[in-house]
BALOBA-1460 file (C-alpha; in Angstrom, 3 decimals):
// residues 306
<rec num="1" residu="m" x="50.243" y="47.809" z="-78.135"/>
<rec num="2" residu="n" x="50.366" y="45.364" z="-80.690"/>
<rec num="3" residu="f" x="53.369" y="43.676" z="-80.483"/>
<rec num="4" residu="i" x="54.485" y="40.250" z="-82.571"/>
<rec num="5" residu="k" x="57.648" y="38.950" z="-81.980"/>
<rec num="6" residu="d" x="59.634" y="36.251" z="-84.029"/>
<rec num="7" residu="n" x="62.941" y="34.961" z="-85.091"/>
<rec num="8" residu="t" x="61.990" y="34.287" z="-88.300"/>
<rec num="9" residu="f" x="60.293" y="37.540" z="-90.619"/>
<rec num="10" residu="d" x="58.929" y="34.727" z="-92.714"/>
<rec num="11" residu="y" x="56.566" y="33.673" z="-89.691"/>
<rec num="12" residu="g" x="56.524" y="37.193" z="-87.705"/>
<rec num="13" residu="y" x="55.105" y="38.943" z="-90.717"/>
<rec num="14" residu="k" x="52.236" y="35.924" z="-91.607"/>
<rec num="15" residu="k" x="51.566" y="36.680" z="-87.451"/>
<rec num="16" residu="s" x="51.598" y="40.641" z="-88.612"/>
<rec num="17" residu="l" x="48.821" y="39.731" z="-90.829"/>
<rec num="18" residu="d" x="46.960" y="37.967" z="-88.694"/>
<rec num="19" residu="l" x="46.675" y="40.417" z="-86.118"/>
<rec num="20" residu="l" x="45.631" y="43.131" z="-88.703"/>
<rec num="21" residu="f" x="42.074" y="41.093" z="-89.471"/>
<rec num="22" residu="e" x="41.748" y="40.377" z="-85.599"/>
<rec num="23" residu="k" x="42.631" y="44.001" z="-84.145"/>
<rec num="24" residu="g" x="42.569" y="45.696" z="-87.260"/>
<rec num="25" residu="e" x="40.317" y="49.178" z="-86.833"/>
<rec num="26" residu="e" x="38.623" y="50.790" z="-90.267"/>
<rec num="27" residu="v" x="39.702" y="53.515" z="-91.312"/>
<rec num="28" residu="s" x="39.759" y="55.667" z="-94.369"/>
<rec num="29" residu="p" x="42.260" y="58.107" z="-95.161"/>
<rec num="30" residu="r" x="42.023" y="59.621" z="-98.441"/>
<rec num="31" residu="g" x="38.704" y="57.704" z="-98.529"/>
<rec num="32" residu="l" x="40.505" y="54.317" z="-98.768"/>
<rec num="33" residu="k" x="39.203" y="51.620" z="-97.021"/>
<rec num="34" residu="t" x="41.830" y="49.928" z="-95.065"/>
<rec num="35" residu="l" x="42.126" y="47.955" z="-91.456"/>
<rec num="36" residu="e" x="44.798" y="49.850" z="-89.122"/>
<rec num="37" residu="l" x="46.925" y="49.056" z="-85.835"/>
<rec num="38" residu="s" x="47.983" y="51.842" z="-84.524"/>
<rec num="39" residu="p" x="50.521" y="51.708" z="-82.499"/>
<rec num="40" residu="f" x="52.292" y="48.672" z="-83.580"/>
<rec num="41" residu="a" x="55.620" y="46.961" z="-82.798"/>
<rec num="42" residu="f" x="57.648" y="44.385" z="-84.386"/>
<rec num="43" residu="t" x="60.728" y="42.623" z="-83.227"/>
<rec num="44" residu="l" x="63.483" y="40.534" z="-85.643"/>
<rec num="45" residu="k" x="65.363" y="38.954" z="-82.949"/>
<rec num="46" residu="n" x="67.449" y="37.420" z="-87.192"/>
<rec num="47" residu="p" x="68.155" y="40.497" z="-89.016"/>
<rec num="48" residu="l" x="69.409" y="37.898" z="-91.608"/>
<rec num="49" residu="t" x="65.910" y="36.173" z="-92.404"/>
<rec num="50" residu="r" x="65.388" y="39.509" z="-93.947"/>
<rec num="51" residu="l" x="64.297" y="38.315" z="-97.463"/>
<rec num="52" residu="i" x="60.670" y="36.849" z="-97.146"/>
<rec num="53" residu="q" x="60.211" y="33.127" z="-98.583"/>
<rec num="54" residu="n" x="56.639" y="33.266" z="-98.833"/>
<rec num="55" residu="p" x="55.301" y="32.959" z="-102.493"/>
<rec num="56" residu="s" x="51.917" y="34.674" z="-101.849"/>
<rec num="57" residu="r" x="54.252" y="37.953" z="-101.588"/>
<rec num="58" residu="n" x="55.829" y="37.610" z="-104.548"/>
<rec num="59" residu="v" x="59.261" y="39.753" z="-103.506"/>
<rec num="60" residu="n" x="61.113" y="41.490" z="-105.256"/>
<rec num="61" residu="l" x="64.699" y="40.900" z="-104.682"/>
<rec num="62" residu="g" x="66.442" y="43.403" z="-107.346"/>
<rec num="63" residu="l" x="64.325" y="46.455" z="-106.096"/>
<rec num="64" residu="n" x="64.789" y="45.460" z="-103.117"/>
<rec num="65" residu="v" x="68.602" y="45.619" z="-103.052"/>
<rec num="66" residu="v" x="68.970" y="48.546" z="-105.303"/>
<rec num="67" residu="e" x="66.479" y="50.278" z="-102.781"/>
<rec num="68" residu="f" x="69.355" y="49.873" z="-100.039"/>
<rec num="69" residu="l" x="72.457" y="50.631" z="-102.292"/>
<rec num="70" residu="n" x="70.834" y="53.891" z="-103.082"/>
<rec num="71" residu="i" x="69.761" y="55.278" z="-99.644"/>
<rec num="72" residu="i" x="73.489" y="54.182" z="-98.839"/>
<rec num="73" residu="g" x="74.575" y="55.903" z="-101.838"/>
<rec num="74" residu="g" x="73.051" y="59.141" z="-100.822"/>
<rec num="75" residu="d" x="70.443" y="58.994" z="-104.191"/>
<rec num="76" residu="n" x="67.421" y="59.517" z="-104.927"/>
<rec num="77" residu="r" x="67.143" y="58.650" z="-108.802"/>
<rec num="78" residu="v" x="64.117" y="57.256" z="-109.875"/>
<rec num="79" residu="s" x="65.939" y="56.127" z="-113.104"/>
<rec num="80" residu="i" x="67.842" y="53.479" z="-111.011"/>
<rec num="81" residu="f" x="64.912" y="51.600" z="-110.677"/>
<rec num="82" residu="d" x="65.056" y="51.167" z="-114.378"/>
<rec num="83" residu="g" x="63.876" y="47.187" z="-115.366"/>
<rec num="84" residu="l" x="63.262" y="46.376" z="-111.744"/>
<rec num="85" residu="s" x="59.105" y="48.023" z="-111.068"/>
<rec num="86" residu="e" x="57.546" y="49.953" z="-112.979"/>
<rec num="87" residu="n" x="54.605" y="51.449" z="-110.290"/>
<rec num="88" residu="i" x="57.930" y="52.924" z="-108.389"/>
<rec num="89" residu="k" x="57.579" y="55.786" z="-110.653"/>
<rec num="90" residu="k" x="54.205" y="56.852" z="-109.298"/>
<rec num="91" residu="f" x="55.438" y="58.203" z="-106.079"/>
<rec num="92" residu="s" x="57.988" y="60.783" z="-107.641"/>
<rec num="93" residu="d" x="56.278" y="64.368" z="-108.432"/>
<rec num="94" residu="d" x="58.194" y="64.720" z="-111.142"/>
<rec num="95" residu="g" x="59.086" y="61.609" z="-112.655"/>
<rec num="96" residu="v" x="62.862" y="62.279" z="-111.811"/>
<rec num="97" residu="t" x="63.872" y="61.799" z="-108.613"/>
<rec num="98" residu="f" x="62.308" y="61.556" z="-105.351"/>
<rec num="99" residu="r" x="61.399" y="64.005" z="-103.529"/>
<rec num="100" residu="g" x="61.176" y="62.353" z="-100.193"/>
<rec num="101" residu="g" x="64.204" y="59.987" z="-101.008"/>
<rec num="102" residu="y" x="66.237" y="58.639" z="-97.725"/>
<rec num="103" residu="g" x="69.412" y="58.520" z="-99.801"/>
<rec num="104" residu="p" x="70.279" y="62.228" z="-100.104"/>
<rec num="105" residu="r" x="68.611" y="62.968" z="-95.972"/>
<rec num="106" residu="l" x="70.987" y="60.397" z="-94.726"/>
<rec num="107" residu="r" x="74.162" y="61.579" z="-96.956"/>
<rec num="108" residu="n" x="75.012" y="64.741" z="-98.614"/>
<rec num="109" residu="d" x="77.672" y="66.732" z="-99.265"/>
<rec num="110" residu="k" x="76.809" y="68.805" z="-96.225"/>
<rec num="111" residu="i" x="76.392" y="66.055" z="-93.735"/>
<rec num="112" residu="d" x="77.156" y="62.330" z="-93.026"/>
<rec num="113" residu="q" x="74.325" y="60.923" z="-90.601"/>
<rec num="114" residu="f" x="75.890" y="57.136" z="-91.426"/>
<rec num="115" residu="n" x="79.308" y="58.693" z="-90.200"/>
<rec num="116" residu="l" x="78.219" y="60.475" z="-87.783"/>
<rec num="117" residu="v" x="76.609" y="57.518" z="-86.245"/>
<rec num="118" residu="i" x="79.566" y="54.840" z="-86.627"/>
<rec num="119" residu="n" x="81.768" y="57.497" z="-85.003"/>
<rec num="120" residu="k" x="79.545" y="58.292" z="-81.860"/>
<rec num="121" residu="l" x="79.451" y="54.531" z="-81.296"/>
<rec num="122" residu="k" x="83.167" y="53.953" z="-81.651"/>
<rec num="123" residu="s" x="83.481" y="56.628" z="-79.164"/>
<rec num="124" residu="d" x="81.200" y="55.812" z="-77.042"/>
<rec num="125" residu="e" x="79.991" y="52.628" z="-76.859"/>
<rec num="126" residu="f" x="77.277" y="52.785" z="-74.671"/>
<rec num="127" residu="s" x="75.633" y="56.070" z="-76.090"/>
<rec num="128" residu="r" x="72.376" y="56.515" z="-76.727"/>
<rec num="129" residu="q" x="72.770" y="59.216" z="-79.392"/>
<rec num="130" residu="a" x="73.431" y="57.030" z="-82.386"/>
<rec num="131" residu="i" x="70.429" y="58.489" z="-84.667"/>
<rec num="132" residu="m" x="70.012" y="59.323" z="-88.078"/>
<rec num="133" residu="t" x="66.971" y="61.260" z="-89.018"/>
<rec num="134" residu="i" x="64.810" y="61.351" z="-92.191"/>
<rec num="135" residu="f" x="62.056" y="63.117" z="-91.658"/>
<rec num="136" residu="d" x="61.938" y="66.948" z="-92.133"/>
<rec num="137" residu="p" x="59.560" y="69.470" z="-90.724"/>
<rec num="138" residu="y" x="61.188" y="72.353" z="-92.342"/>
<rec num="139" residu="v" x="60.482" y="70.674" z="-95.682"/>
<rec num="140" residu="d" x="58.048" y="68.073" z="-95.738"/>
<rec num="141" residu="y" x="55.029" y="69.580" z="-94.482"/>
<rec num="142" residu="i" x="53.365" y="70.271" z="-97.800"/>
<rec num="143" residu="e" x="51.223" y="68.466" z="-101.019"/>
<rec num="144" residu="t" x="53.368" y="66.329" z="-102.595"/>
<rec num="145" residu="k" x="53.592" y="61.824" z="-103.315"/>
<rec num="146" residu="d" x="56.356" y="61.751" z="-101.770"/>
<rec num="147" residu="v" x="56.330" y="62.184" z="-97.692"/>
<rec num="148" residu="p" x="58.751" y="59.826" z="-96.003"/>
<rec num="149" residu="c" x="57.213" y="57.298" z="-94.440"/>
<rec num="150" residu="t" x="59.926" y="56.350" z="-92.283"/>
<rec num="151" residu="i" x="61.082" y="59.272" z="-89.235"/>
<rec num="152" residu="n" x="64.193" y="57.839" z="-87.557"/>
<rec num="153" residu="f" x="66.867" y="55.410" z="-87.270"/>
<rec num="154" residu="h" x="68.133" y="54.757" z="-83.529"/>
<rec num="155" residu="f" x="71.011" y="52.583" z="-82.831"/>
<rec num="156" residu="l" x="72.258" y="50.851" z="-79.860"/>
<rec num="157" residu="l" x="75.442" y="48.958" z="-79.504"/>
<rec num="158" residu="r" x="74.580" y="46.359" z="-76.065"/>
<rec num="159" residu="n" x="76.223" y="43.514" z="-75.567"/>
<rec num="160" residu="n" x="78.184" y="44.060" z="-78.492"/>
<rec num="161" residu="k" x="75.377" y="43.479" z="-80.306"/>
<rec num="162" residu="l" x="74.224" y="46.304" z="-82.414"/>
<rec num="163" residu="n" x="70.129" y="46.848" z="-81.800"/>
<rec num="164" residu="m" x="68.304" y="49.233" z="-84.334"/>
<rec num="165" residu="n" x="64.741" y="50.731" z="-83.777"/>
<rec num="166" residu="v" x="62.987" y="52.114" z="-86.585"/>
<rec num="167" residu="y" x="60.214" y="54.273" z="-85.973"/>
<rec num="168" residu="m" x="57.517" y="54.864" z="-88.914"/>
<rec num="169" residu="r" x="54.800" y="57.323" z="-89.262"/>
<rec num="170" residu="s" x="53.298" y="54.759" z="-91.378"/>
<rec num="171" residu="n" x="53.747" y="51.631" z="-92.746"/>
<rec num="172" residu="d" x="51.559" y="49.340" z="-95.401"/>
<rec num="173" residu="a" x="51.978" y="45.632" z="-94.483"/>
<rec num="174" residu="i" x="51.425" y="44.456" z="-97.985"/>
<rec num="175" residu="l" x="53.731" y="46.764" z="-100.213"/>
<rec num="176" residu="g" x="56.353" y="48.619" z="-97.887"/>
<rec num="177" residu="h" x="56.597" y="46.585" z="-95.007"/>
<rec num="178" residu="v" x="58.780" y="44.085" z="-96.334"/>
<rec num="179" residu="i" x="60.962" y="45.951" z="-98.447"/>
<rec num="180" residu="d" x="61.684" y="48.296" z="-95.615"/>
<rec num="181" residu="i" x="62.542" y="45.209" z="-93.107"/>
<rec num="182" residu="f" x="64.820" y="44.158" z="-95.977"/>
<rec num="183" residu="v" x="66.445" y="47.584" z="-96.390"/>
<rec num="184" residu="f" x="66.572" y="48.622" z="-93.154"/>
<rec num="185" residu="t" x="68.256" y="45.399" z="-91.449"/>
<rec num="186" residu="m" x="70.400" y="45.757" z="-94.507"/>
<rec num="187" residu="i" x="71.339" y="48.812" z="-93.013"/>
<rec num="188" residu="q" x="71.878" y="47.626" z="-89.499"/>
<rec num="189" residu="e" x="74.198" y="45.147" z="-90.588"/>
<rec num="190" residu="l" x="76.562" y="47.221" z="-92.701"/>
<rec num="191" residu="i" x="77.221" y="49.614" z="-89.730"/>
<rec num="192" residu="a" x="77.144" y="46.450" z="-87.546"/>
<rec num="193" residu="n" x="80.578" y="45.506" z="-89.362"/>
<rec num="194" residu="e" x="81.970" y="49.074" z="-89.521"/>
<rec num="195" residu="l" x="82.110" y="48.561" z="-86.010"/>
<rec num="196" residu="d" x="83.265" y="45.259" z="-85.875"/>
<rec num="197" residu="v" x="80.000" y="43.494" z="-83.349"/>
<rec num="198" residu="e" x="77.597" y="41.229" z="-84.246"/>
<rec num="199" residu="l" x="74.048" y="41.792" z="-85.965"/>
<rec num="200" residu="g" x="71.152" y="42.435" z="-82.212"/>
<rec num="201" residu="e" x="67.785" y="42.565" z="-82.646"/>
<rec num="202" residu="y" x="65.401" y="45.147" z="-84.725"/>
<rec num="203" residu="n" x="63.106" y="46.500" z="-83.816"/>
<rec num="204" residu="h" x="60.215" y="47.945" z="-85.953"/>
<rec num="205" residu="f" x="57.379" y="50.732" z="-84.168"/>
<rec num="206" residu="v" x="54.983" y="52.199" z="-86.520"/>
<rec num="207" residu="g" x="52.222" y="54.628" z="-85.711"/>
<rec num="208" residu="s" x="50.007" y="53.013" z="-88.271"/>
<rec num="209" residu="f" x="50.364" y="49.663" z="-89.677"/>
<rec num="210" residu="h" x="47.748" y="49.207" z="-92.341"/>
<rec num="211" residu="l" x="46.165" y="46.602" z="-95.155"/>
<rec num="212" residu="y" x="44.132" y="48.621" z="-97.817"/>
<rec num="213" residu="e" x="40.961" y="46.690" z="-98.549"/>
<rec num="214" residu="r" x="42.301" y="46.041" z="-101.803"/>
<rec num="215" residu="d" x="44.885" y="43.610" z="-100.603"/>
<rec num="216" residu="f" x="42.363" y="41.929" z="-98.127"/>
<rec num="217" residu="e" x="42.843" y="38.660" z="-100.720"/>
<rec num="218" residu="k" x="46.566" y="38.890" z="-100.961"/>
<rec num="219" residu="a" x="47.311" y="38.918" z="-97.647"/>
<rec num="220" residu="h" x="45.220" y="36.026" z="-96.959"/>
<rec num="221" residu="k" x="46.637" y="33.734" z="-99.365"/>
<rec num="222" residu="i" x="50.111" y="35.039" z="-97.470"/>
<rec num="223" residu="i" x="48.960" y="33.988" z="-94.589"/>
<rec num="224" residu="n" x="47.407" y="31.096" z="-95.305"/>
<rec num="225" residu="d" x="50.361" y="30.035" z="-97.716"/>
<rec num="226" residu="v" x="52.799" y="27.101" z="-96.235"/>
<rec num="227" residu="n" x="54.833" y="26.413" z="-99.549"/>
<rec num="228" residu="f" x="57.903" y="27.685" z="-98.633"/>
<rec num="229" residu="s" x="61.492" y="27.044" z="-96.065"/>
<rec num="230" residu="p" x="62.764" y="30.241" z="-94.911"/>
<rec num="231" residu="l" x="66.136" y="31.283" z="-95.165"/>
<rec num="232" residu="e" x="68.585" y="33.046" z="-93.627"/>
<rec num="233" residu="m" x="71.162" y="35.362" z="-95.970"/>
<rec num="234" residu="p" x="74.852" y="34.984" z="-95.489"/>
<rec num="235" residu="k" x="76.376" y="37.391" z="-93.351"/>
<rec num="236" residu="m" x="77.556" y="40.218" z="-94.485"/>
<rec num="237" residu="e" x="81.001" y="40.550" z="-95.851"/>
<rec num="238" residu="g" x="83.789" y="43.313" z="-95.321"/>
<rec num="239" residu="k" x="82.722" y="47.116" z="-93.824"/>
<rec num="240" residu="k" x="80.964" y="49.993" z="-95.841"/>
<rec num="241" residu="v" x="83.699" y="49.879" z="-98.671"/>
<rec num="242" residu="d" x="82.109" y="46.847" z="-100.215"/>
<rec num="243" residu="a" x="78.814" y="48.122" z="-100.063"/>
<rec num="244" residu="y" x="79.514" y="51.537" z="-101.873"/>
<rec num="245" residu="d" x="81.613" y="49.507" z="-104.401"/>
<rec num="246" residu="c" x="78.604" y="47.502" z="-104.833"/>
<rec num="247" residu="y" x="76.850" y="50.498" z="-105.202"/>
<rec num="248" residu="y" x="78.833" y="52.711" z="-108.225"/>
<rec num="249" residu="q" x="78.308" y="49.677" z="-109.997"/>
<rec num="250" residu="v" x="74.433" y="49.641" z="-109.541"/>
<rec num="251" residu="t" x="74.445" y="52.779" z="-111.223"/>
<rec num="252" residu="p" x="75.458" y="52.731" z="-114.720"/>
<rec num="253" residu="h" x="72.329" y="50.625" z="-115.096"/>
<rec num="254" residu="t" x="74.273" y="48.092" z="-117.695"/>
<rec num="255" residu="d" x="75.685" y="44.726" z="-115.959"/>
<rec num="256" residu="f" x="77.243" y="44.878" z="-113.261"/>
<rec num="257" residu="r" x="81.537" y="44.203" z="-113.307"/>
<rec num="258" residu="f" x="81.085" y="41.929" z="-110.376"/>
<rec num="259" residu="l" x="83.367" y="42.362" z="-107.495"/>
<rec num="260" residu="n" x="85.706" y="39.720" z="-106.163"/>
<rec num="261" residu="n" x="83.398" y="39.492" z="-103.486"/>
<rec num="262" residu="n" x="81.112" y="36.270" z="-103.203"/>
<rec num="263" residu="y" x="78.366" y="38.249" z="-100.947"/>
<rec num="264" residu="w" x="78.272" y="41.310" z="-102.854"/>
<rec num="265" residu="n" x="78.147" y="39.378" z="-105.899"/>
<rec num="266" residu="d" x="75.593" y="37.549" z="-105.409"/>
<rec num="267" residu="l" x="73.478" y="40.717" z="-104.915"/>
<rec num="268" residu="a" x="74.996" y="42.389" z="-107.920"/>
<rec num="269" residu="i" x="73.452" y="38.820" z="-109.610"/>
<rec num="270" residu="s" x="70.105" y="39.210" z="-108.173"/>
<rec num="271" residu="v" x="69.671" y="42.293" z="-109.115"/>
<rec num="272" residu="n" x="70.856" y="42.039" z="-113.003"/>
<rec num="273" residu="y" x="68.785" y="38.653" z="-113.227"/>
<rec num="274" residu="q" x="65.759" y="40.418" z="-111.876"/>
<rec num="275" residu="k" x="65.554" y="42.951" z="-115.317"/>
<rec num="276" residu="l" x="66.745" y="39.511" z="-117.027"/>
<rec num="277" residu="l" x="62.567" y="38.035" z="-116.092"/>
<rec num="278" residu="k" x="61.007" y="40.274" z="-118.181"/>
<rec num="279" residu="i" x="63.430" y="40.110" z="-121.230"/>
<rec num="280" residu="n" x="65.334" y="36.567" z="-121.403"/>
<rec num="281" residu="k" x="64.848" y="34.357" z="-118.830"/>
<rec num="282" residu="k" x="67.040" y="32.187" z="-120.876"/>
<rec num="283" residu="q" x="70.130" y="34.214" z="-119.587"/>
<rec num="284" residu="i" x="69.498" y="33.449" z="-116.189"/>
<rec num="285" residu="d" x="72.166" y="31.092" z="-115.172"/>
<rec num="286" residu="i" x="71.588" y="29.985" z="-110.882"/>
<rec num="287" residu="n" x="74.788" y="28.349" z="-110.877"/>
<rec num="288" residu="k" x="76.893" y="31.290" z="-110.843"/>
<rec num="289" residu="l" x="74.681" y="32.508" z="-107.530"/>
<rec num="290" residu="n" x="76.543" y="30.697" z="-104.521"/>
<rec num="291" residu="n" x="74.157" y="31.136" z="-102.216"/>
<rec num="292" residu="k" x="71.112" y="28.641" z="-101.823"/>
<rec num="293" residu="i" x="69.065" y="31.607" z="-100.776"/>
<rec num="294" residu="y" x="68.601" y="33.190" z="-103.907"/>
<rec num="295" residu="k" x="69.167" y="29.848" z="-106.245"/>
<rec num="296" residu="q" x="66.200" y="29.127" z="-104.188"/>
<rec num="297" residu="y" x="64.855" y="32.846" z="-105.030"/>
<rec num="298" residu="f" x="65.390" y="32.479" z="-108.948"/>
<rec num="299" residu="e" x="64.356" y="28.751" z="-109.555"/>
<rec num="300" residu="r" x="61.189" y="29.907" z="-107.785"/>
<rec num="301" residu="k" x="60.777" y="33.134" z="-109.891"/>
<rec num="302" residu="l" x="61.325" y="31.231" z="-113.256"/>
<rec num="303" residu="w" x="59.098" y="28.145" z="-112.109"/>
<rec num="304" residu="q" x="56.195" y="30.848" z="-111.853"/>
<rec num="305" residu="e" x="56.587" y="33.033" z="-114.744"/>
<rec num="306" residu="n" x="56.394" y="29.826" z="-117.087"/>
């Protein structure tokens, strides 16, 4: 087993990339040379460090936030990401929806796996059955651009802390991994808040953790970059209703009507500012943000853009 454990995602991520270069085996799925660790496990002891600060990785905070809101809102529309990412459309078969989108698989008219997990843990705090399933063998063994990489989420409530175990069949170390850790730990914290318990550890298990040859240079830059200071995101305020409210204000693709809640307000502003980076940077006022982590993120982005 290839295993990395760290208190901070920034440092754990660098260690994971290092391990890929050290122990990764060369494989070429679809003719694309990659280095692969199989299996691979990563434990993040403090999920609040989910937002990578390493400038060489150049994360897209707005995309990460909308991906989280997209899932908890049961949505799979490509248009949700308008203004945030042009490349994301290439993962859709029809350019309209993501066939493998996690949102409708976890929350739809027939089943709400969020509520099932919450109710299971409320009825039995030591349950081992609090599982959300994403991969569906009835529909996913087809030719498509969009087969879910994630198989399931497993939640365990121990010592009044909610731990989350995620199993993935495949994880791109540069593109998907950083987004997944951000989004999944947000889901973990959302459910912990609903249960009124503390946020525990996050465990990430991958069948194929891989790095494409085209990304070798970028990975080395991330490993060697020391020009950053890791920060925690603030603790999530409120229960799931706050996140749903925020989600419904994301979907119109216009400026948000800001919530009377500093936590969600910062995320709403961050999505809008991420879009403004490409069209009108002069409208970005970082003083409207409450938390240092977001101010630092956009200060760096503005500096990079200039």
